[in-house]
N, C-alpha and C positions, 0 to 999 in steps of 0.2 A: 864853371860846372866841368868834371876832365873825364874822360873816358878812356879806360885802358884796353886797345888792341888785342885782339887774343893771340896773333901769333908772335907780335912781338913783347909784349907785356911792359913796354914804354908807354908814360900816359903823354895825352895832346891835348893842348887847348881847346874846347869846346863851348861855345856860349850860344845855346838855343833860343834864349830871348831876344837878343841881338841878331840872331842869324848869323853868327860866324863859328867857324871851324879851320883849326891846323888841318886840312889835306894833305900838305906835304908828309907830315907824321902819320900817314894812315900808309904812305907806300911799302907794298910787299903785305901786306895784311891778306892773310886767306879766308880768314872766318870772323864774323862778329856776330857779337850778341849785344841787344839794344835794350835795354830797360828803365831807361830813364822817364820819370814822370813826377808830376807833382801829388801829393798822398791824397788818395780819395776821402779815407775816414777822419775821424778825429775833429770836424769842424762842420758846422750847418754851412750848407752851399747858398751863397748868396749868388747873385749874378754876376757879382765880380770875380766870386771862386771859382764858378762855372768855368767862366772866361778862362781865368789860370790852368785851369785843369787839363781844358780844350789845347790850349795855345803850346802849353809845355810838352804834349805827347803829338800833336799835329805839327805845329811848327818845327819843334825841334826832331822828330822822325825825317820830317823833308829835310829839314837842311843837312842832317846825319847821310839821307838816301842819296841825293844831288853831290855830294861830295864824295863818294862812293864810287856813282857811276862816273866819276872823271878820272879815276884811278887807271893806271895801264901797267899791268893789266890788271884787272877787276876783281877783288875778292869773290871767289866761288860762291859762298855762301853769307846770308844775313837772316840771322832770329831777331824778331822784331817783337818785344810783347806786345799783347792785347789782352783781353780779358772776355770771359764768360759774360758778363755785362751786354755782349753783342745780341744776346739773346733776349735779353729783358725779361718780364716778368710772365712766366708759361704755365704756372699749376702745376700738375703732373705729368706734361708732356715730355717724353724723351726726345732730348735734343743730341745731334751730332752736328758734325761740320758743313752738311748740306744744309741745314734749318735756316728758316730766312730769318734776318734779323728782327727783333723786337722795336718797341713803339717809345721806349723810354730814353731819358736824358743819356745815361750810360749807354743804349744801344746807338745812338746816333755819334756819341764820341769814340766809340767803336771803329765805326764806321768809318769815322773821317780819318783816325788814327790809323787804319790799314790800308786805306787807301792811299795815306801819304806816302808808303813805299813801293810808290809807283816806279820813280825814276831809276831805282835799285834795277827792278825787275824788269823793266825798259832795255839795262845795259846789261842783262842777260845774266846778273846776279842769281843765282836761286834763294828765293825770300820764302821764309817760315814765318805766318801771324803766329805767335804762341799764346792763344784763348786760356788763358790761365785763370784756374779757380781760386779759392781760397788756400793760401799756402799756410800750413801747417809747421811752425818754427819758433822754437821760444828764445831764439834771438832778435824777433821782430812779428810784425805783424797782430791777427787777433790774439792769439794765444797766451803770450806774455798779459796781456790787458783783461783776459778773462780768468787764469788762473785764481790769482787772489780772492774775486770774490769766492769762486768756487771752493778754496780752501777753506774758506768762512761760512762754508754750507749758507750764500744767499743768493747762489746762481739758480737759472731755469731756464724754461724757454721761450722765447720772445715770442707775444705775441700768440697764434692759432696752435705753433708749433708744427704745425703740418706743411709750412713752406720746405721746400726742397734746398739742400746747400750739397753746393760740388765744390772737394777740397781735392789736394794732393799735399802729400809731405816733402819736406823742404829738398831730402834725399832721394829721393825718386826725380823731384823737379829737376835736379842738379844733371842726374843721370838721364831723366830724358833731353835735357840741352845737349850733352855731350852727343847721344845717340843722335838726334838730327841733326849736329854738325857731321857726321858721318854718313849720315842716309843719302846719298843722293838722289835718289828717285824722291825724297816728299817735298813736297813746296805746299803753298797756299797756307791756309787757316787750318790749325792742329789742335784739339782741344787739350790741354793740358790737364788734367783731373784724373783721380782715382777713378777705377770702372766701378766702384762702391758708391754711388752718391747716397745722401743721407738725408731725413726731417731734421729740421732744427730740432725740434723733440728727441729726435735720435741721438742727435749730436752731444746736446746739453746732458743725456743722460749716461752715455760712453765719458764724456769727459767728467762727470761727478764721479762716475764709478774709478775713474782711472787714479782721482785723486781721496777715493773712499771716503767720500763725503756724499750727502742727499743732495736732490737737486727739486727742491719743492717749490721756489717763488717764481711766479710766472712774471713778464713784463708785458704790461699790457702792449696792446699795438696801439691804443692811443696817447700814450704816455711817450709810448716810441716819435709818434708822428709830431705830437708838441714839443718834446726837448728836442728832436733832432732833425725834423722837416724831411725836404726831400731826399737828404743823406739817408736818413734813418729808415725812411721808404723803400729804397731801390737797395740798399744794401742789406737790409736787416730784414725785411719784410715778404719782400721780392722771393718768388720760388724759380729755381733756377736747375733744371735735371739734365745732368751733361754727361753724354759717354764722350771715351776719349778711343773713336772707333778708327780716326786716321793710327794714329799713336802704337795702337797693338795690332793693327794689319801690319805695319811697319817692322814688326819681330819684339816691341820693346816689352821688357816682363819687369812689373811692378816690386819691389823688395818688400813692398808695406801696401797691398793693394784694401787692407779694411781698415777702418777708423781707429779700432781698437788697437790693432799693433804700429798704425801712425805716432798714436796718442804716446804709446808705451815706449816707444823710440826716442820722441822727444821729450818726454818727463824723465826719462830716465837720464838724458843728458843732462839735464839739473839737477838731478840725485848726483850724478857720477862726479859733475863738475862743483857741488856743493853750492848752488845758487838759491 
């Protein structure tokens, strides 16, 4: 695996599975954005795969942070990925950065993931752990997986549809990262989500409207559990209603705060690019 330092743009060799990184190649770096980790979606979570999910995040983050802590001078800032899975399945509860962790596998993973940044923080590096929601982007993630079904009018709510979904458009996510690199008084967990979370039914309705198709077919929760197991339960059926309290308090302004505007922007990229 390779990582690209923010300040230099040159690649350095990094193998988190083995536990090695070319620390010398990081000399002079002033800011680092760390996003690496094994994909959560796309397959059932066997005990072996869950171990890979944890190791790829916890071990990889610790290796990177221990290397950053040895640099003289150390980088000023590290933005390290985490996820709103930290909060677990919380129903209608409004959650911000002061809310407690949940009790799911993802919540435990995120706690370990964030704790692995401790060597960097101990070295005086300003560490921001970015608790990211579902990222809307036509280039990856859930949107390109969902669009074919919705364009064929065979999409619809999952389970009851009442579970909350916290999301962010890719353009706002990148802008928020740039903002946090510069915002020297922000550290610790930051929720990277839109200020307007929606229910699953609200999300699927908005996506269907964006592609001018109905969304009548409901995917039963029982089928999700049978077909996808724990992965489906925690990623598709859990309810996480999160607000970006620290991000907004720091002065960040969203360009696409509403789901409709974010979907319009992303689907517009497909039309403009003729994809």
